[in-house]
Backbone as a ProteinNet text record, in pm:
[ID]
protein_1_A
[PRIMARY]
XXXXXXXXXXXXXXXXXXXXXXXXXXXXXXXXXXXXXXXXXXXXXXXXXXXXXXXXXXXXXXXXXXXXXXXXXXXXXXXXXXXXXXXXXXXXXXXXXXXXXXXXXXXXXXXXXXXXXXXXXXXXXXXXXXXXXXXXXXXXXXXXXXXXXXXXXXXXXXXXXXXXXXXXXXXXXXXXXXXXXXXXXXXXXXXXXXXXXXXXXXXXXXXXXXXXXXXXXXXXXXXXXXXXXXXXXXXXXXXXXXXXXXXXXXXXXXXXXXXXXXXXXXXXX
[TERTIARY]
84.7	0	88.5	46.4	129.4	50.6	122.1	62.2	161.1	111.9	195.5	203.3	298.7	314.3	343.9	282.4	303.1	376.5	429.4	502.8	407.6	465.3	391.1	480.1	417.3	492.4	449.9	537.9	505.1	472.9	354.1	319.4	336.9	447.7	484.5	541.9	637.2	692.5	752.6	691.9	738.3	795.1	922.2	984.6	969.1	891.2	846.2	939.1	974.6	1064.6	1119	1218	1275.3	1184.9	1181.1	1107.5	1205	1153.9	1237.6	1282.4	1207.6	1244.2	1347	1397.8	1500.6	1448.3	1317.2	1257.1	1221.4	1152.5	1105.6	954	890.1	751.7	749.8	663.5	655	510.5	486.7	358	381.2	301.5	315.9	186.2	175	64.8	122.2	69.4	105.6	3.2	54.5	-34.7	18.9	-62.4	-12.9	4.5	106.4	130.4	158.3	145.4	157.2	299.3	388.6	515.5	512.4	529	502.5	619.7	633.9	712.3	617.5	672.1	591.2	638.9	543.5	577	498.1	568.7	504	544	447.5	480.1	425.1	503.7	464.6	497.6	402.9	429.4	547.8	637.7	762.2	804.2	915.9	967	1041.4	1095.7	1166	1149.4	1165.7	1152.9	1272.8	1245.4	1354.5	1310.3	1408.2	1381.4	1474	1415.2	1492.1	1442.4	1529.5	1487.7	1545	1479	1526	1501.3	1539.9	1524.9	1634.1	1598.3	1696.4	1760.9	1890	1961.3	1918.6	1884.1	1839.9	1958.1	1997.4	2112.6	2078.2	2180.4	2161.1	2149	2139.2	2130.1	1987	1972.7	1839.4	1758.1	1822	1748.7	1697.9	1751.3	1704.2	1593.7	1562.4	1456.3	1323.5	1244.4	1120.8	1018.4	1023.3	932.3	965.9	1094.3	1136.2	1097.2	1118.7	1080.2	929	855.3	710.5	663.8	729.8	694.9	714.7	831.7	859.9	764.6	724.8	632.1	497.5	443.4	313.6	323.6	440.5	461.6	446.9	473.5	459	313.8	220.4	78.9	-1.5	56.1	-16.5	72.2	9.4	81.2	105.8	197.4	226.7	319.9	295	391.4	510	622.3	732.3	687.6	744.3	711.2	838.1	831.3	934.5	886.6	966.8	930.9	1014.4	948.3	1021.7	973	1067.4	1037.2	1107.6	1029.7	1089.3	1086.2	1203.7	1215.7	1220.9	1123.1	1114.9	1107.5	1049.2	1042.2	1184.3	1229.2	1366.2	1394	1516.9	1560.5	1632.8	1613.9	1674.7	1616.3	1484.4	1418.3	1310.9	1281.7	1173.8	1036.4	1028.4	902.5	839.7	905.8	847.8	840.3	926.5	917.6	933.4	1032	1052.6	936.7	882.5	766.8	644.4	627.5	515.5	527.9	649.1	669.4	630.6	670.9	640.4	490.1	422.5	278.3	201.4	238.8	170.7	199.4	315.4	346.6	253	228.4	131.9	-6.6	-46.3	-175.4	-180.5	-69.8	-64.6	-73.8	-3.3	-13.8	-156.3	-216.6	-353.2	-449.6	-433.1	-521.1	-494.7	-366.9	-331.1	-359.1	-343.9	-358.7	-482.3	-572.7	-702	-685.5	-600.2	-572	-685.7	-771.3	-886.7	-854.3	-740.9	-701.5	-782.8	-825.2	-889.6	-783.3	-827	-732	-661.3	-735.7	-676.9	-569.3	-593.2	-493.6	-370.7	-392.2	-277.9	-198	-265.7	-196.6	-108.2	-158.5	-79.2	47	33.8	152.6	248.5	195.2	279.7	354.1	288.9	351.4	476	478.7	595.9	714.5	688.2	794.2	859.9	791.2	847.1	743.5	789.6	698.7	591.9	628.8	528.8	471.1	509.1	455.1	303.4	251.8	108.5	23.4	76.2	0.6	-45.3	39.1	13.1	-91	-138.7	-244.6	-374.1	-414.2	-534	-500.9	-378	-324.7	-410.4	-455.9	-536	-472.7	-497.2	-434.9	-466.6	-361.5	-379	-290.5	-330.7	-245.1	-176	-42.9	34.7	103.8	106.7	166.1	231.1	274.6	359.9	486.4	518.6	637.9	613	493.6	453.6	374.9	334.3	260.4	120.5	78.9	-59.7	-125.6	-249.9	-311.1	-450.6	-480.4	-616	-649.7	-761.7	-797.1	-823.3	-790.1	-817.2	-883.5	-956.6	-1018.9	-927.3	-846	-752.1	-751.1	-789	-796.2	-722.3	-609.9	-527.8	-541.6	-648.5	-663.4	-681.1	-716.7	-731.5	-599.1	-492.7	-361.5	-268.4	-161.3	-58.4	57.7	82.1	190.3	310.1	425.8	548.3	650.3	743.6	847.2	981.7	1080.6	1215.5	1311	1386.7	1484.3	1623.9	1700.4	1839.2	1926.9	2044.6	2135.8	2209.5	2130.2	2182.6	2111.1	2182	2119.3	2131	2019.3	2018.3	1969.3	2053.8	2012.1	1924.7	1838.9	1753.3	1838.1	1947.6	2035.4	2095.6	2139.8	2196.5	2092.4	1970.4	1866.1	1834.8	1820.5	1786.7	1901.5	2026.4	2141.4	2143.6	2080.5	2084.4	1956.1	1853.1	1724.9	1717.4	1645.2	1627	1479.9	1443.5	1302.9	1247.6	1121.3	1056.7	905.6	835.3	688.8	630.5	514.1	450.3	353.8	341.9	247.9	107.1	102.4	-25.7	-7.9	-95.4	-80.5	-108.1	-37.4	-63.1	-206	-265.9	-404	-496.6	-458.8	-537	-483.2	-353	-292.5	-324.2	-342.4	-362.8	-493.1	-585.4	-713.2	-710.8	-595.9	-581.6	-572.9	-604.2	-591.6	-449.2	-437.8	-306.1	-214.4	-272.5	-193.4	-129.4	-176.1	-119.8	-23.9	-14.2	67.4	212.1	266.7	409.7	438.6	336.6	355	343.2	292.7	262.5	320.2	329.1	363.7	508.5	588	732	774.5	892.9	955.5	1079.6	1080.3	1190.2	1326.2	1327.7	1455.1	1522.8	1448.9	1505	1625.8	1624	1733.6	1868.5	1879.1	2009	2040.4	1939.1	1963.7	2005	1937.9	1973.9	2115.4	2155.2	2290	2394.8	2368.3	2463.5	2454.3	2336.5	2313.4	2244.5	2319.6	2258.1	2186	2220.2	2150.5	2003.5	1971	1830.5	1756.3	1822.2	1764.5	1738.4	1832.4	1817.3	1697.8	1668.8	1552.1	1423.5	1415.5	1295.1	1277.5	1384.9	1377.8	1334	1386.4	1351.7	1204.1	1148.4	1005.8	919.6	958.4	884.2	899.9	1019.3	1042	958.2	929.2	849.9	699.8	663.6	523.3	453.6	527.9	464.3	393.9	276.6	208.6	253.5	310.6	372.6	480.5	594.3	703.5	769.5	814.3	875.3	955.7	1056.9	1124.4	1028.8	1032.2	946.5	1024.1	964.6	1028.2	1165.9	1261.8	1399.3	1481.4	1415.1	1482.3	1532.2	1584.7	1630.2	1531.8	1417.6	1325.4	1252.4	1210.1	1134.8	1013.9	897.2	778	724.2	650.6	586.3	440.7	355.3	212.9	184.2	128.1	106	-41.6	-85.1	-219.4	-225.7	-115.7	-109.6	19	27	145.8	264.2	371.3	484.9	585.5	667.2	781.2	903.8	950.1	1062.9	1184.5	1196	1305	1442.2	1464.1	1595.5	1623.7	1522.4	1541.7	1566	1508.3	1523	1665.6	1745.2	1881.5	1969.6	1949.6	2038.6	1966.9	1835.8	1757.5	1656.2	1606.9	1496.7	1366	1278.8	1155.1	1034.8	943.7	818.4	703.9	617.3	510.3	372.2	274	132.4	114.3	140.7	139.1	9.2	-93.4	-221.7	-274	-321.8	-366.2	-515.9
-118.8	0	124.1	225.7	345.7	469.1	566.5	691.7	803.6	926.7	1037.3	1150.2	1142.1	1248.2	1382.2	1486.9	1621.5	1711	1820.7	1917.4	2018.5	2104	2217.1	2340.9	2455.9	2579.8	2639.3	2721.7	2800.3	2942.5	2986.2	3126.7	3196.6	3265.2	3325.5	3222.1	3264.5	3176.1	3263.2	3258.5	3336.1	3241.6	3258.6	3181.4	3263	3211.5	3293.4	3283.4	3161.7	3146	3004	2985.8	2853.8	2774.4	2644.1	2554	2479	2430	2354.8	2221.4	2170	2041.7	2055.9	2179.2	2200.6	2247	2241.9	2290.8	2438.7	2492.3	2630	2633.4	2727.6	2757.8	2848.1	2817.1	2896.6	2901.3	2982.3	2980.6	3000	2932.8	2938.5	2893.7	2915.2	2860.1	2753.7	2631.8	2525.4	2523.6	2523.1	2517.9	2412.9	2312.7	2206.9	2255.3	2202.1	2235.5	2107.4	2118.4	2001	1979.3	1945	1881.8	1747.7	1639	1507.6	1411	1329.5	1207.6	1094	975.7	856.3	749.1	690.2	595.7	467.1	354.8	225.8	125.8	44.2	-67.8	-196.7	-302.2	-434.1	-533.8	-620.6	-722.3	-808.1	-838.6	-906.3	-1002.8	-1072.6	-1167.3	-1097	-978.4	-901.7	-752.9	-673.4	-528.1	-472.2	-388.1	-325.7	-189.4	-106.3	28.5	57.7	103.8	147.1	283.3	360.1	491.8	517.4	607.1	653	802.7	864.9	1009.5	1080.2	1184.2	1259.5	1170.7	1190.9	1111.8	1153.6	1056.6	1082.8	1064.2	1168.1	1155.9	1073	1023.1	951.7	801.4	732.7	587.8	542.7	428.6	375.1	357.3	307.9	282.3	409.9	524.3	651.6	714.7	653	707	703	807.7	818	712	662.1	553.5	426.5	394.9	279.1	297.9	418.9	445.5	435.1	479.1	469.2	324.7	239.8	97.2	37.7	63.2	6.5	63.9	189.3	251.3	179.4	156.1	89.5	-61	-118.9	-260.9	-294.7	-197.4	-218.8	-248.7	-191.4	-202.7	-291.4	-327.8	-406.9	-519.4	-627	-741.2	-718.6	-630.4	-596.4	-699.1	-736.3	-821.5	-737.1	-798.1	-721.4	-661.5	-545.9	-480.8	-433	-428.9	-365.2	-224.1	-125.8	15.5	73	137.5	210.1	354.5	447.2	589.8	655.9	715.5	796.9	941.2	998.8	1130.4	1240.2	1328.5	1440.6	1573.8	1574.6	1697.6	1735	1856.9	1896.4	1877.4	1836.3	1810.8	1934.1	1964.1	2082.9	2209.3	2204.6	2314.5	2383.2	2330	2386	2347	2233.4	2190.1	2070.8	2018.2	1909.1	1777	1755.2	1634.1	1506.2	1501	1382.2	1358.4	1466.6	1455.6	1405.1	1454.5	1408.7	1259.6	1214.3	1072.3	988.4	1032.5	957.9	951.8	1065.6	1069.4	988.2	1002	924.6	775.3	740.9	600.8	544.6	621.6	580	561	655.7	644.7	521.1	491.6	377.9	245.3	234.9	114	95.7	205.3	197.9	148.6	200	164.2	22.3	-11.3	-138.1	-258	-238.2	-350.7	-336.6	-246	-232.7	-220.9	-126.2	-108.9	-39.3	31.6	95.7	219.9	282.8	402.2	523.3	604.8	732	834.7	948.5	1057	1098.4	1106.8	1147.8	1052.1	922.5	823	828.7	847.7	859.6	986.3	1093.7	1216.7	1191.6	1114.8	1084.9	1006.6	909.8	835.6	926.9	1005.8	1092	1194.5	1244.5	1344.5	1288.3	1157.6	1094.9	1085.1	1102.7	1090.3	1223.7	1335.3	1467.1	1575.1	1697.1	1804.6	1835.5	1837.3	1874.3	1753.6	1631.6	1512.1	1506.9	1542.8	1527	1609.3	1720.7	1804.9	1726.6	1635.8	1569.8	1458.4	1428.5	1328.4	1382.1	1502.8	1561.6	1650.8	1706.4	1771.7	1889.6	1968.9	2087.3	2208.8	2330.4	2450	2461.5	2489.4	2503.5	2615	2667.9	2750.1	2654	2647.3	2555.6	2633.7	2575.7	2646.5	2546.8	2595.3	2519.4	2477.7	2349.8	2305.7	2303	2343.6	2328.8	2202.4	2137.2	2011.3	2018.5	2138	2161.1	2249.1	2219.1	2282.7	2338	2447.1	2500.2	2513	2458.2	2471.2	2616.7	2653.7	2788.5	2779.5	2882.8	2890.2	2972.3	2901.6	2966.9	2890.9	2959.2	2897.3	2985.3	2936.5	3011.7	2957.1	2883.8	2818.7	2917.2	3041.9	3141.8	3210.8	3176.3	3235.8	3132.5	3180.3	3092.5	3088.8	2972	2956.3	2891.9	2954.2	2895.5	2882.1	2791.8	2770.3	2758.1	2825.1	2824.9	2762.3	2663.9	2597.4	2624.3	2712.2	2736.8	2617.4	2612.7	2501	2524.6	2537.2	2565.8	2473.9	2426.4	2348	2426.6	2444.5	2510.3	2409.8	2372	2277.6	2348.8	2272.8	2330.2	2387.3	2317.4	2365	2499.8	2515.2	2643.2	2754.5	2725.2	2827.2	2872	2776.1	2811.3	2881.5	2853.7	2915.3	3066.3	3117	3260.5	3334.6	3262.1	3326.7	3381.1	3491	3551.2	3543.2	3449.4	3434.9	3563.2	3590.2	3710.5	3691.7	3745.2	3737.4	3812.4	3770	3834.8	3943	4049.4	4156	4121.9	4052	4009.7	3871.4	3779.9	3641.3	3621.7	3524.8	3486.5	3436.8	3386.5	3340.6	3453.9	3577	3694.1	3751.3	3759.2	3823.1	3750.3	3617.8	3540.2	3577.1	3640.3	3677.8	3817.5	3883.7	4008	3973.4	4066.8	4039.2	3994.7	3900.8	3849.3	3962.6	4063.8	4177.2	4256.2	4236.3	4307.5	4221	4092.1	4002.9	4049.2	4103.3	4140.5	4248.4	4320.8	4425.7	4373.3	4250.9	4202	4063.7	3978.7	3838.6	3813.2	3764.8	3746	3607.4	3569.1	3444.6	3482.3	3449	3489.4	3432.6	3326.5	3267.8	3347.1	3431.2	3495.6	3582.9	3658.9	3752.4	3682	3575.7	3508	3423.3	3355.9	3272.1	3358.2	3471.1	3560.8	3615.2	3638.8	3689.7	3587.6	3459.5	3353.6	3307.2	3326.1	3276.5	3385.6	3484	3596.4	3554.3	3438.5	3393.1	3364.4	3324.7	3300.1	3433.5	3532.9	3668.6	3716.1	3684.8	3725.5	3660.5	3535.1	3466.3	3536	3571.6	3639.9	3773.5	3847.5	3976.3	3956.5	3851.4	3825.2	3789.7	3720.4	3685.8	3811.5	3905.7	4032.3	4111	4108.2	4178.2	4117.5	3987	3918	3938.3	4009.6	4041.9	3971.1	3904.2	3835.5	3935.5	3895.9	3980.5	3943.5	3823.8	3784.9	3682	3695.3	3599.1	3578.8	3456	3425.6	3297.5	3288	3161.1	3068.1	2940.3	2844.1	2778.1	2775.5	2711.7	2767.7	2677.5	2719.6	2727.6	2723.3	2736.9	2602.1	2601.4	2713.5	2756.4	2690.9	2725	2855.2	2921.5	3046.5	3033.2	3069	3061.9	3201	3210	3335	3309.6	3403.9	3397	3506.4	3465.9	3557.3	3557.8	3670.3	3675.5	3602.3	3604.3	3538.9	3458.1	3370.1	3288.9	3378.9	3374.5	3464.3	3406.9	3494.3	3453.7	3447.2	3325.4	3306.4	3250.2	3286.6	3235.1	3259.7	3377.8	3408.8	3321.4	3300.1	3217.5	3071.5	3027.5	2888.1	2854.6	2956.1	2930.9	2869.5	2911.9	2867.8	2801.3	2782	2726.7	2625.9	2541.7	2452.8	2528.3	2534.1	2610.2	2517	2524.7	2447.8	2545.6	2519.9	2614.9	2554.6	2642.4	2606.1	2496.9	2530.5	2434.4	2436.6	2498.6	2508.4	2371.3	2360.8	2230.9	2215.1
0	0	0	-75.3	-91.6	-50.9	3.1	48.5	15.9	9.8	-37.9	65.7	158.8	258.8	193.2	244.4	188.9	287.3	235.5	316.8	380.6	463.9	521.9	516.9	523.8	545.5	678.6	734.9	853.9	810.4	840.7	819	953.5	967.3	1094.6	1189.7	1270.6	1372.8	1482.5	1600.2	1714.7	1820.1	1854.2	1960.6	2088.9	2182.4	2296.4	2416.1	2458.4	2573.3	2579.5	2668.1	2691.8	2785.6	2764.2	2851.2	2942	3054.2	3145.8	3087.2	2989.2	2929	2816.9	2797.4	2696.9	2562.5	2543.9	2420.2	2434.6	2336.5	2340.2	2324.2	2391	2359.6	2237.2	2145.5	2023.8	1975.7	1875.7	1808	1658.8	1579.7	1434.8	1370.5	1242.1	1164.1	1072.6	1080.5	987.2	874.2	750.6	635.1	538.3	499.7	410.7	267.8	200	59.8	-18.9	-151.5	-237.5	-289.7	-199.6	-236	-163.6	-236.3	-177.6	-187.5	-82.6	-88	-127.2	-147.4	-168.6	-70.1	2.7	109.5	88.4	84.7	59.8	167	210.2	298.3	237.5	251.9	205	316.2	348.3	448.5	403.7	497	460.9	570.9	548	647.1	759.8	729.3	831.5	804.5	908.8	897.3	821	720.4	644.9	595.5	562.6	513.6	396.7	286.8	171	126.4	63.5	15.4	-122.5	-193.4	-323.2	-329.7	-440.2	-450.8	-373.1	-300.9	-222.6	-117.2	-97.2	3.9	143.4	226.9	363.4	457.4	530.3	620.1	743.8	809.6	935.9	919.2	1031.5	1034.1	1007.7	943.8	914	1041.9	1148.6	1272.5	1338.5	1297.2	1351.4	1266.4	1152.3	1068.6	1143.8	1130.1	1206.8	1168.2	1045.7	1008.4	1086.8	1097.2	1176.2	1322.5	1374.5	1514.1	1531.7	1429.4	1435.5	1437.3	1360.1	1359.5	1499.2	1559.2	1691.5	1797.4	1781.7	1876.7	1875	1756	1747.4	1774.5	1745.6	1771.1	1919.1	2005.5	2149.9	2186.7	2109.9	2144.5	2051.1	1936.4	1838.3	1784.4	1744.4	1690.2	1540.9	1510.8	1371.6	1309.1	1183.9	1113.5	1067.2	1034.1	974.4	841.2	806.8	680.5	611.7	479.9	400.1	371.4	409	391.9	278.2	184.4	80.6	79.2	91.1	90.3	-27.2	-116.7	-223	-176	-155.7	-92.9	-198.9	-194.3	-287.8	-213.7	-92.9	-13	29.6	-2.1	34.9	183.9	213.2	350.8	404.5	533.4	591	534.7	510.6	441	524.3	643.8	725.1	674.2	604.2	543.1	614.6	715.9	793.8	720.7	621.8	542	623	710.1	792.9	887.4	941.6	1030.8	954.9	831.8	749.2	721.1	686.8	659.5	782	900.3	1022.6	1047	1035.2	1061.4	957.8	831.2	727.3	743.1	796.4	822.1	929.1	1033.5	1136.8	1074.8	990.8	922	833	766.8	675.1	751.1	862	944.6	995.4	1040.2	1091.3	983.6	863.7	753.2	703.2	688	625.2	715.5	846.2	938.7	1028.1	989.6	1058.7	1210.2	1250.2	1392.9	1466.8	1392.8	1455.1	1535.4	1506.2	1580.5	1534.2	1628.9	1596.2	1561.5	1506.4	1479.7	1608.2	1715.8	1843.5	1891.1	1873.7	1914.2	1824	1694	1602.9	1633.5	1669.6	1707.8	1829.5	1926.8	2046.6	2010.7	1919.3	1876.2	1800	1706.7	1624.6	1710.2	1813.4	1900.7	1968.4	1990.2	2052.9	1956.5	1828	1728.1	1694.8	1721.5	1692.5	1711.3	1739.3	1777.8	1674.3	1544.2	1443.8	1369.1	1410.6	1344.5	1355.7	1472.6	1497.7	1401.3	1352.7	1259.7	1137.4	1089.1	961.9	971.1	1090.8	1101.3	1039.9	1078.7	1019.1	899.7	899.8	779.5	733.6	828	797.7	864.6	813.7	872.7	1021.7	1100.2	1244.7	1298.5	1412.1	1496.7	1591.2	1585.7	1669.1	1779.9	1899.3	2013.2	2108.6	2225.5	2316.2	2239.9	2230.7	2156.8	2006	1966.3	1827.3	1805.3	1915.7	1904.2	1965.7	2001.4	2044.1	1939	1905	1789	1818.3	1749.2	1741.7	1594.2	1549.7	1408.4	1370.9	1249.8	1200.3	1063.5	1030	897.9	807.4	731.9	641.4	510	403.5	271.8	172.6	123.9	28.6	-113.6	-140	-270.1	-385.1	-354	-460.8	-494.3	-420.4	-444.3	-507.3	-566.1	-619.3	-519.6	-463.8	-366.4	-436.2	-424.4	-479	-366.3	-385.3	-284.4	-353.8	-294.8	-351.7	-250.4	-296.8	-211.6	-264.4	-196.8	-238.6	-202.7	-257.5	-229.7	-98.7	8.3	141.8	240.1	340.3	446.8	577.3	645.3	775.7	878.7	972.9	1076.2	1179.4	1242.1	1346.5	1459.6	1493.8	1601.3	1565.8	1441.5	1398.2	1408.8	1363.2	1365.1	1507.5	1598.3	1736.8	1808.2	1767.8	1836.4	1817.8	1713.3	1687.4	1720.8	1767	1791.2	1934	1951.6	2083.5	2121.1	2210.6	2248.7	2309.1	2281.6	2334.6	2332.7	2433.5	2434.4	2314.5	2271.1	2156.7	2205.3	2126.5	2159.5	2110.2	1996.3	1941.3	1880.6	1919.3	1879.2	1730.1	1672	1533.9	1514.7	1620.9	1613.3	1569.7	1604.4	1563.2	1431.2	1418.3	1300.4	1170.5	1178.2	1055.9	986.1	1058.7	997.9	934.8	942.2	866.6	717.3	628.5	485.5	450.9	358.1	319.5	273.2	211.3	162.9	276.7	400.8	516.3	597.9	565.9	648	659.8	550.4	553.9	657	700.9	801.4	944.4	959.9	1094.7	1125.9	1025.5	1050.5	1011.4	1107.5	1085.5	1131.8	1090.3	1133.7	1213.7	1342.6	1430.4	1389.4	1311	1270.3	1158.4	1090	971.3	1002.1	1110	1137.2	1139.3	1219.2	1231.8	1109.4	1052.1	934.1	814.9	796.2	686	703.7	828.4	854.8	814.4	844.8	812.8	667.6	607.1	471.3	388.8	344	271.8	144.2	88.8	-31.6	-3.4	120.5	156.4	165.2	222.7	223.8	80.8	-8.9	-148.4	-215.4	-180	-236.5	-193	-65.4	-17.6	-90.5	-104	-174.5	-319.2	-383.4	-523.5	-538.8	-441	-446.9	-437.8	-351.9	-345.1	-475.7	-530.5	-658.4	-770.7	-758.7	-860.9	-840.9	-732.9	-712.7	-599.6	-513.3	-400.6	-309.7	-260.2	-161.2	-20	-5.7	120.7	89.7	155.6	139.9	275.1	300.6	429.3	419.5	504	522.7	595.8	563.7	632.9	746.2	864.1	978.4	1004.3	1025.4	1051	923.2	806.7	677.9	628	504.7	425.4	317.6	304.5	196.8	226.3	117.9	127.3	34.5	85	2	-27.2	-135.4	-172.1	-207.5	-172.3	-204.4	-306.8	-420.2	-532.8	-572	-625.8	-683	-816.4	-890.4	-1020.5	-1031	-1129.8	-1149.1	-1184.4	-1105.5	-1129.7	-1229.3	-1282.9	-1365.1	-1274	-1246.9	-1155.1	-1228	-1354.7	-1436.3	-1377.5	-1320.3	-1262.2	-1140.6	-1057.2	-937.3	-975.1	-1085.9	-1126.3	-1170.7	-1200.3	-1247.3	-1138	-1012.7	-905.2	-789	-803.1	-693.6	-747.3	-657.5	-694	-665.7	-765.2	-752.5	-768.4	-672.8	-676.5	-693.5	-791.4	-823	-800.4	-783.3	-768.5	-664.6	-540.4	-430.8	-350.5	-407.4	-337.3	-300.5	-175.9	-123.3	-142.3
[MASK]
+++++++++++++++++++++++++++++++++++++++++++++++++++++++++++++++++++++++++++++++++++++++++++++++++++++++++++++++++++++++++++++++++++++++++++++++++++++++++++++++++++++++++++++++++++++++++++++++++++++++++++++++++++++++++++++++++++++++++++++++++++++++++++++++++++++++++++++

């Protein structure tokens, strides 16, 4: 059985303060977009994991799909499976690709082996695999807060806009992004700001990681500037970077950006 995990973008990201558990309290808007991996499981004699497409860093045993299998295996009599992941969502891009793969893997196990899990139960499992994994269970726009794993549904529909995403040939680790950020309380929550007209977002909605990431990687700053020059009504780095998305009223001409970057167009969900 095969399923197609999709990416997300962060519309705004405020890092509020440090937590005692070593994480940060933050708030952001998660919005799904149409950049997809492909994930397949087949019942097998032993558990295995293979990948194609983009190279996935790290050890196989640390892959979130493998961890997800062992997590559910504790509670269910799962047979061994052969896992194949075709990786297309850029890595180190702030798009949640690994988290999406983990959450969709939980959904796939539930569906394929008739585990009978509710969305709420799958969210609980996904939350144990990573802070933003749980978002991809229901995969709808949300206001995310605390560690980024608590959600409030929001009414946000960008289907009338053209969303594009640009991925420069840069990798920004989460550790690097957090090392340069300065947590601070918010004056007005994104839960309220997101309902302002999209044309006003650039005046109110920001990503706290941009200051330090742009300083270390000026090419990412250049991508954001180029998107505004091309007519974007809002542009921002997603998550901790390195990708930058733009929201347009019409399909833009991004020929110059395509020369040195990977460009994904018409990502409306």
